[in-house]
Structures are given as structure tokens and as C-alpha cells.
N, C-alpha and C positions, 0 to 999 in steps of 0.2 A: 653890282658894276663891277667889272676886273681891273685891278690895280694896274696903273701904267707905269712903268719904266724907263727912266731918263738914262738915253743912251750918251755917250762922249763919243764924239765924230774924230775927236783926236788921238781916240786911242781905237785899237782895232777891236775887232771880235771877241777877239780870245782874250784881251786885255780885261773889256768890260765883263765877259762874263765870269773871267778869273774875281772881278771887282765884289760883281753881286753874290760872288759864292762865299769869298771873304766875309761879306757882312751877313749873310744868312749863317756860317758856323758863328759869328759874335751874339747873333740875336738869341740862336739856339741856347750859346754859354750864358745870357744873362738871364733864360726862362728859366732856364735847370738852374739858376744861382737862386732866382726869387721862390722859385717850387721850395727849394730848400732852407731859403730865408722864413716862408710862409709854415713849413712843417716844424722849424725849431722855432717859430713864436709860438704856434700852436702848442709843442709841449710846453712852453713856460708859462703858458696863460693855462692850461691844465694842472701846474705846479702848483701856482698862485692861488686857482681853485679849492685846490685840496689840503694847500696851507690853510686859505681861511677858514675852511671847513673845521680842520684839527683844532685850528683857534680861537673859534666858536664853540666847539665843542670842549675844550678846556677851560673855558670861563663860567659853563654854566656848573656850577656847583650839585656834587653827588647827594641825593637826598637822604640822611637818615630816617630810621623809624620813626623817632620822634616828633619830625616837621610836619606831621599829619594831624600834628593837636598843637596847640598853645605853648611855647616851649621856652627855656632859659636856664642858662648854670648859673648859680649863685657866686660871690664869691671867692669860696673855698672850691668850686669845681663840682656840687652835686647837682644832679637833673632832677628838675620840678618839668610836669607837661601838664595843659589842662583843658578840657573839651570844650570844642567853639560851638558844642550844640549838645541837647539831650542826650543824643546817639552817640556821640563822641563820650559823654560823660559815664553813659554808660557802659563804653567799650574799656574805657580807662580804669572804669571798678570792679571788670568782669575780667579783666585780660591784664591790666599792669598794676594793679594796684595789691603789693605785695605783702609779709609778714611784717617787714623791718622799714613799709614806708607810713607817711605819714599824709595826712586826708585836709585839705585846705578847700575851704568854705566861707564865700562872704556872707553875713546872717540878713540878707536879702533873695528874695524872690526873686530865681531868675539870675544865675550867676556857674560862671565854671568850676568844675571840680578839679581840683588841681591839686597833685600828687606829687612830693618830695621822697625822692626815691632813697632809700636808707635812710628815711627823715628820723629815727628813733635815737639815730645818733648826733644829728644836730645840734646844735648851739643853737639858745635862745635866740642869738643874734642872726641867726642863718634863717631860723623859722620867721622871724619879722620880716624879710627879705622875699620870703612866699606867701609869709600873709599880705604884702604888699600888694605883690603881683596877682593875688586870687582876688585881693578888694577891685582892683583897676579893672580885671575881665570877668568883671560882675552889670547889673543892670543899673548899678549904680554912676558906671558912667554915663552911659545914654541921658541918665536922669541928669547930668549935671552936677555931681555933688562935689563936695572936695576931698569926704572921706569915707569910710565905711569900716565896721567892726568885722571880724573874721576870726573863725575858732577851726581850731585842729581835732584829730581824731584818729585812734588809731585803728588798724586792720578790724580787730574782734569787734570794735564799737557800729560797724557800719554794715548794713544789710540789705538785705531786698527784700524780706518777707519781716511778717507783724504777725499775729495771733488772730486777724482777719484775712491772710491771704499775702498773694503776691505783688508786689508795688508797682505802678505804673512805669513805663521809662521814663528815667532822667528822676527818680524819685527815690528816697534811700530812708531806711529808718536808722537814725540814730541814738546810741545811748551812751548811759555812763558819762565822769564829768569832763568836760570842754576844757580844753587851752586857747583862754581866750586874747587874741591883739584888737587892742581898741583903737577907733577912729584911725585907722590905717589912709595914708593918703593917697591921691591918686594920681601918681605923678610917676612917670613912662619914660628913658630914652632908648631911642631908636638909634642903630649905626651898622658899619657893614665894614666886617673885617675880611682880611685875604689878600694876595694880590692876585693869583691865577683864578683863584676860585673865590670869588667874595659871598659871604655867607652873611643875613640880615637877621640880626639881635633885635630884639626890643627885651629891655629890663628895667627892675622898678630904681627907684633913685636910691633906693637904700643899698642896691649892688653897683649903681654907676658910682658913686661916690668913692666907692672904694676900689673899684679898675678904671675907671676915668678913661675910656676907650678916646681917640681923636674925631675930630669932624662928626659930631651926634648932634641929636635935635632933641629938645625935651618935648613930651607929648601930654597934655592937662584937656579936661572935659573943657570944651568951649562949643563957639558958634560954626567953623568950618565942618562943611560935610566932609566924609568920610572919602568919596572917591576923590575931593579936590584935595584932603590932607593924604593924601597917598602919592599922590602925584607931586607935590611940596616935598613928603620926606625923599623920595628919589631923586628928583635933582639936588637936595643940600647934600643927601650922601653919595651920591654918586652908583645908587644901586637900580638897576633897569628891570627888574621883574615888580611891575605893579600887582598882576595878580596874587604874588606870594606876600606881597607889602599889604595888602588886602585881608589876607587870610589872617594876620599875622598881628593884627592891631586892633583893639577894642573895637567892639559896634558903638558906636556915635559920631556926636561931634567934636571937634580936638579945635585949642588954640597950640598952635606950634612955636617954640624956640629956638634959634642954630647955637650951638653952646661953640 
């Protein structure tokens, strides 16, 4: 159905035509203005979307090489790494265990191989921090134990072969005198640091007592399932990457206390 025009019979035909001509010009101007407004709005939306993507990217912390393992920095800044499974234990021994490093292992079947980089230069106090970390990332945690014994060895005391042949994945031949760390408590602290790039940390209580970060949670063996523990840790310290938390806390159940 065609649009109908209302004519003002008090005006001449030329006046009516002029009136509708003016209306059409105004409509065209409004249309052009609306189109321009839409284009400007689209540009702003595109800019906002790009800004969101940049901010999201900036919040994702760059992963360091050691983050594929269990890891922490001691109170004096020395790096310790631990295997999350037998394959990683093997990788750490073959690729990352160097002459100046120390090898730590809980005195229990099923434990992370923990290497303290440049460990032969470390004090007994720093070695105890690493020993506590090694105790916590062992089967002792899943067994609900409160503490575990740990020993350390140098590079030339750890081998993959014996007079009977090459050992299976995750197994090592140990020789010589061991340095012992008795009854290391299974207590860890989790926290997140950084403004734009938050990084998740898990440290033994011996380290925590010296650095005392804000907004941390205490972790001990308990009854809370690991998946639920990860969610609770995430909420309490404000770190959203649940997968990363799951990969960097011990196997087993937890009790969690906010500090």
C-alpha cells in the first residue's frame, strides 16, 4: 500500500510541494546522521573489543620453562623444581640435574624428584626448605601423613644404571652418604602475586615464614578432594586458572586454612 500525503488546502500546490521537499531533505539528513552515528558506534565497539582482548592477554602470565614442573623459589631466591610424575622425574634427572645441583627425594616409594639448582652452595636452612617441599610432593601427602623423612644427594651419586643394567623409567641408582632431613612437616602455602600478570605460587611453610606474602592459604593433608580444594584456593587467593592450580598442588586430599 502506497503512503498517502496530506495536503494543506489553505496552501497552494507549490507551497505543499515545497513543504514536502523540505521534509524529505530533513529525513535525508537524519538518515545520514543516523548512519554516521552507527558507524562511529561500531568503531567504538571494535575498539572496546580489541582493548578487552589486549587486557585479557596481558593478564595471562607468561609461562617460564620450569612451570611445567612443581616449582618454587626458596627464601633466598634459589629455584627448586620437582617432577609431577615418573616421566618428569626422568626428564629432570636427564636434562636439568647439573653438577652444582642437589637431588632431594622423600624416603617413601612414590615421590617427586626435586632438584635445587646450584644446591651445593645452599645453607642447611635453605636445604630444609627444599626437603619440606620434597616431603609434601610425595605419596606421604595422599597417605595423610603429617611428616616424612627426606634425603639429598649430589649429581655423581645418582645414576640410571647398575651392574645389572639400565633402570626403569623413574627409578635411580643411589650411592654414597646421604644428607638427611628428618620428620619434615607436610605444610604448604599457596598465594598469587603480580598486578597485570598474576603468578600462582606454592611454597613450604619454612619458606613462607620468611617471605610472608599477603592473601595466602595454608594447605595440609585432609579430607577435601583435590578438585574442590583447587576451587577453594582459587576463590580465596583470587587466581582463576583452576587447571594450573590442579597441576601445582600435591596429589591427595586437603585441609585449607586462610591466612
